[in-house]
Backbone atoms as SQL, in Angstrom:
CREATE TABLE atoms (id INTEGER PRIMARY KEY, chain TEXT, resi INTEGER, resn TEXT, atom TEXT, x REAL, y REAL, z REAL);
INSERT INTO atoms VALUES
  (1, 'A', 1, 'MET', 'N', -41.323, 5.943, 75.100),
  (2, 'A', 1, 'MET', 'CA', -42.691, 6.121, 75.379),
  (3, 'A', 1, 'MET', 'C', -43.499, 5.556, 74.452),
  (4, 'A', 2, 'ASN', 'N', -43.217, 5.556, 73.167),
  (5, 'A', 2, 'ASN', 'CA', -44.045, 5.227, 72.019),
  (6, 'A', 2, 'ASN', 'C', -44.090, 3.550, 72.187),
  (7, 'A', 3, 'THR', 'N', -42.802, 3.169, 72.707),
  (8, 'A', 3, 'THR', 'CA', -43.015, 1.448, 72.915),
  (9, 'A', 3, 'THR', 'C', -43.957, 1.147, 74.052),
  (10, 'A', 4, 'ALA', 'N', -43.473, 1.958, 74.917),
  (11, 'A', 4, 'ALA', 'CA', -44.488, 1.533, 76.228),
  (12, 'A', 4, 'ALA', 'C', -46.058, 1.739, 75.823),
  (13, 'A', 5, 'LEU', 'N', -46.315, 2.788, 75.102),
  (14, 'A', 5, 'LEU', 'CA', -47.843, 3.193, 74.504),
  (15, 'A', 5, 'LEU', 'C', -48.330, 2.250, 73.685),
  (16, 'A', 6, 'ALA', 'N', -47.528, 1.187, 73.138),
  (17, 'A', 6, 'ALA', 'CA', -47.950, 0.241, 72.211),
  (18, 'A', 6, 'ALA', 'C', -48.692, -0.843, 72.827),
  (19, 'A', 7, 'ASP', 'N', -48.483, -0.865, 74.186),
  (20, 'A', 7, 'ASP', 'CA', -49.003, -2.075, 75.233),
  (21, 'A', 7, 'ASP', 'C', -50.480, -1.835, 75.585),
  (22, 'A', 8, 'ALA', 'N', -51.629, -2.614, 75.152),
  (23, 'A', 8, 'ALA', 'CA', -52.960, -2.148, 75.372),
  (24, 'A', 8, 'ALA', 'C', -53.268, -1.998, 76.626),
  (25, 'A', 9, 'GLY', 'N', -52.773, -2.724, 77.602),
  (26, 'A', 9, 'GLY', 'CA', -53.086, -2.867, 78.895),
  (27, 'A', 9, 'GLY', 'C', -52.606, -1.576, 79.543),
  (28, 'A', 10, 'LEU', 'N', -51.414, -1.010, 79.185),
  (29, 'A', 10, 'LEU', 'CA', -50.923, 0.183, 79.812),
  (30, 'A', 10, 'LEU', 'C', -51.838, 1.337, 79.286),
  (31, 'A', 11, 'ARG', 'N', -52.282, 1.313, 77.809),
  (32, 'A', 11, 'ARG', 'CA', -53.079, 2.304, 77.426),
  (33, 'A', 11, 'ARG', 'C', -54.461, 2.398, 78.218),
  (34, 'A', 12, 'LYS', 'N', -55.053, 1.093, 78.659),
  (35, 'A', 12, 'LYS', 'CA', -56.157, 0.912, 79.119),
  (36, 'A', 12, 'LYS', 'C', -56.311, 1.477, 80.759),
  (37, 'A', 13, 'THR', 'N', -54.954, 1.364, 81.323),
  (38, 'A', 13, 'THR', 'CA', -55.041, 1.700, 82.442),
  (39, 'A', 13, 'THR', 'C', -54.738, 3.045, 82.599),
  (40, 'A', 14, 'LEU', 'N', -53.826, 3.776, 81.718),
  (41, 'A', 14, 'LEU', 'CA', -53.873, 5.244, 81.667),
  (42, 'A', 14, 'LEU', 'C', -55.395, 5.840, 81.228),
  (43, 'A', 15, 'GLY', 'N', -55.988, 5.317, 80.499),
  (44, 'A', 15, 'GLY', 'CA', -57.373, 5.741, 80.058),
  (45, 'A', 15, 'GLY', 'C', -58.197, 5.693, 81.387),
  (46, 'A', 16, 'ASP', 'N', -58.113, 4.536, 81.988),
  (47, 'A', 16, 'ASP', 'CA', -59.208, 4.392, 83.122),
  (48, 'A', 16, 'ASP', 'C', -58.690, 5.582, 84.237),
  (49, 'A', 17, 'MET', 'N', -57.619, 6.266, 84.208),
  (50, 'A', 17, 'MET', 'CA', -57.146, 7.228, 85.218),
  (51, 'A', 17, 'MET', 'C', -57.479, 8.483, 84.520),
  (52, 'A', 18, 'GLY', 'N', -57.968, 8.548, 83.325),
  (53, 'A', 18, 'GLY', 'CA', -58.219, 10.014, 82.865),
  (54, 'A', 18, 'GLY', 'C', -57.335, 10.654, 82.083),
  (55, 'A', 19, 'VAL', 'N', -56.205, 9.608, 81.715),
  (56, 'A', 19, 'VAL', 'CA', -54.921, 10.192, 81.008),
  (57, 'A', 19, 'VAL', 'C', -55.231, 9.929, 79.385),
  (58, 'A', 20, 'ASN', 'N', -54.904, 10.757, 78.886),
  (59, 'A', 20, 'ASN', 'CA', -55.092, 10.421, 77.253),
  (60, 'A', 20, 'ASN', 'C', -53.707, 10.069, 76.897),
  (61, 'A', 21, 'PRO', 'N', -53.268, 9.144, 76.779),
  (62, 'A', 21, 'PRO', 'CA', -51.919, 8.874, 76.455),
  (63, 'A', 21, 'PRO', 'C', -51.601, 8.985, 74.622),
  (64, 'A', 22, 'ALA', 'N', -50.529, 9.890, 74.484),
  (65, 'A', 22, 'ALA', 'CA', -50.267, 10.102, 73.127),
  (66, 'A', 22, 'ALA', 'C', -48.770, 9.818, 72.790),
  (67, 'A', 23, 'GLY', 'N', -48.386, 9.172, 71.767),
  (68, 'A', 23, 'GLY', 'CA', -46.830, 9.201, 71.667),
  (69, 'A', 23, 'GLY', 'C', -46.420, 10.318, 70.560),
  (70, 'A', 24, 'GLY', 'N', -45.183, 10.034, 70.085),
  (71, 'A', 24, 'GLY', 'CA', -44.847, 11.047, 68.914),
  (72, 'A', 24, 'GLY', 'C', -43.289, 11.219, 69.322),
  (73, 'A', 25, 'ALA', 'N', -42.815, 12.271, 68.649),
  (74, 'A', 25, 'ALA', 'CA', -41.492, 12.420, 68.563),
  (75, 'A', 25, 'ALA', 'C', -40.868, 13.168, 69.898),
  (76, 'A', 26, 'PRO', 'N', -39.800, 12.700, 70.444),
  (77, 'A', 26, 'PRO', 'CA', -39.264, 13.746, 71.326),
  (78, 'A', 26, 'PRO', 'C', -39.474, 15.146, 71.524),
  (79, 'A', 27, 'ASP', 'N', -38.994, 15.831, 70.279),
  (80, 'A', 27, 'ASP', 'CA', -39.410, 17.202, 70.182),
  (81, 'A', 27, 'ASP', 'C', -40.782, 17.478, 70.484),
  (82, 'A', 28, 'ARG', 'N', -41.693, 16.761, 70.123),
  (83, 'A', 28, 'ARG', 'CA', -43.017, 17.306, 70.401),
  (84, 'A', 28, 'ARG', 'C', -43.545, 16.948, 71.953),
  (85, 'A', 29, 'MET', 'N', -42.777, 16.110, 72.476),
  (86, 'A', 29, 'MET', 'CA', -42.828, 16.047, 73.907),
  (87, 'A', 29, 'MET', 'C', -42.315, 17.139, 74.827),
  (88, 'A', 30, 'ALA', 'N', -41.345, 17.702, 74.134),
  (89, 'A', 30, 'ALA', 'CA', -40.398, 18.925, 74.862),
  (90, 'A', 30, 'ALA', 'C', -41.508, 20.030, 74.705),
  (91, 'A', 31, 'GLN', 'N', -42.039, 20.247, 73.476),
  (92, 'A', 31, 'GLN', 'CA', -42.737, 21.470, 73.472),
  (93, 'A', 31, 'GLN', 'C', -44.049, 21.339, 73.970),
  (94, 'A', 32, 'ALA', 'N', -44.498, 20.195, 74.309),
  (95, 'A', 32, 'ALA', 'CA', -46.015, 19.991, 75.292),
  (96, 'A', 32, 'ALA', 'C', -45.709, 20.283, 76.698),
  (97, 'A', 33, 'ILE', 'N', -44.387, 20.039, 77.236),
  (98, 'A', 33, 'ILE', 'CA', -43.751, 20.418, 78.322),
  (99, 'A', 33, 'ILE', 'C', -43.557, 21.819, 78.473),
  (100, 'A', 34, 'ARG', 'N', -43.161, 22.674, 77.564),
  (101, 'A', 34, 'ARG', 'CA', -42.829, 23.874, 77.606),
  (102, 'A', 34, 'ARG', 'C', -44.353, 24.688, 77.622),
  (103, 'A', 35, 'GLU', 'N', -45.322, 24.092, 76.947),
  (104, 'A', 35, 'GLU', 'CA', -46.550, 24.797, 76.697),
  (105, 'A', 35, 'GLU', 'C', -47.118, 24.557, 78.337),
  (106, 'A', 36, 'ASP', 'N', -46.870, 23.397, 78.871),
  (107, 'A', 36, 'ASP', 'CA', -47.631, 23.152, 80.345),
  (108, 'A', 36, 'ASP', 'C', -46.978, 24.250, 81.319),
  (109, 'A', 37, 'ILE', 'N', -45.634, 24.287, 81.067),
  (110, 'A', 37, 'ILE', 'CA', -45.017, 25.087, 81.986),
  (111, 'A', 37, 'ILE', 'C', -45.640, 26.687, 81.928),
  (112, 'A', 38, 'ALA', 'N', -45.520, 27.089, 80.453),
  (113, 'A', 38, 'ALA', 'CA', -46.064, 28.445, 80.554),
  (114, 'A', 38, 'ALA', 'C', -47.636, 28.666, 80.813),
  (115, 'A', 39, 'LEU', 'N', -48.346, 27.710, 80.819),
  (116, 'A', 39, 'LEU', 'CA', -49.848, 27.670, 81.299),
  (117, 'A', 39, 'LEU', 'C', -49.805, 27.747, 82.666),
  (118, 'A', 40, 'HIS', 'N', -49.151, 27.101, 83.453),
  (119, 'A', 40, 'HIS', 'CA', -49.046, 26.949, 84.908),
  (120, 'A', 40, 'HIS', 'C', -48.440, 28.067, 85.301),
  (121, 'A', 41, 'ARG', 'N', -47.376, 28.629, 84.744),
  (122, 'A', 41, 'ARG', 'CA', -46.937, 30.043, 85.242),
  (123, 'A', 41, 'ARG', 'C', -47.856, 31.131, 85.180),
  (124, 'A', 42, 'LYS', 'N', -48.695, 31.113, 84.061),
  (125, 'A', 42, 'LYS', 'CA', -49.857, 31.940, 84.117),
  (126, 'A', 42, 'LYS', 'C', -50.887, 32.017, 85.096),
  (127, 'A', 43, 'ILE', 'N', -51.178, 30.756, 85.216),
  (128, 'A', 43, 'ILE', 'CA', -52.324, 30.497, 86.281),
  (129, 'A', 43, 'ILE', 'C', -51.620, 30.986, 87.609),
  (130, 'A', 44, 'ILE', 'N', -50.517, 30.721, 88.236),
  (131, 'A', 44, 'ILE', 'CA', -49.899, 31.338, 89.158),
  (132, 'A', 44, 'ILE', 'C', -49.707, 32.725, 89.363),
  (133, 'A', 45, 'ALA', 'N', -49.490, 33.170, 88.215),
  (134, 'A', 45, 'ALA', 'CA', -49.364, 34.725, 88.304),
  (135, 'A', 45, 'ALA', 'C', -50.601, 35.259, 88.464),
  (136, 'A', 46, 'ASP', 'N', -51.545, 34.814, 87.543),
  (137, 'A', 46, 'ASP', 'CA', -53.111, 35.315, 87.650),
  (138, 'A', 46, 'ASP', 'C', -53.720, 35.263, 88.954),
  (139, 'A', 47, 'THR', 'N', -53.403, 34.294, 89.558),
  (140, 'A', 47, 'THR', 'CA', -54.245, 34.037, 90.741),
  (141, 'A', 47, 'THR', 'C', -53.196, 34.526, 92.304),
  (142, 'A', 48, 'HIS', 'N', -52.290, 34.994, 91.872),
  (143, 'A', 48, 'HIS', 'CA', -51.244, 35.258, 92.902),
  (144, 'A', 48, 'HIS', 'C', -51.155, 34.002, 93.906),
  (145, 'A', 49, 'LEU', 'N', -50.627, 33.001, 93.355),
  (146, 'A', 49, 'LEU', 'CA', -50.636, 31.975, 94.448),
  (147, 'A', 49, 'LEU', 'C', -49.480, 31.950, 94.862),
  (148, 'A', 50, 'LYS', 'N', -49.087, 31.643, 96.290),
  (149, 'A', 50, 'LYS', 'CA', -47.963, 31.688, 96.939),
  (150, 'A', 50, 'LYS', 'C', -47.652, 30.389, 97.849),
  (151, 'A', 51, 'ILE', 'N', -46.615, 29.818, 97.619),
  (152, 'A', 51, 'ILE', 'CA', -46.109, 28.650, 98.436),
  (153, 'A', 51, 'ILE', 'C', -45.997, 28.802, 99.947),
  (154, 'A', 52, 'GLU', 'N', -46.543, 28.191, 100.911),
  (155, 'A', 52, 'GLU', 'CA', -46.456, 28.571, 102.209),
  (156, 'A', 52, 'GLU', 'C', -45.615, 27.478, 103.056);
């Protein structure tokens, strides 16, 4: 990921899509994914969202 993000063209493309690209260590990425999962689980539970 860090290598890909070193490309200015890719960073611009991602930025144009509203993505805030950030590199870092694999354990930081894993932590970010865990945090996203926890957030989405809470949203689903709080809204009683059901898959049809």
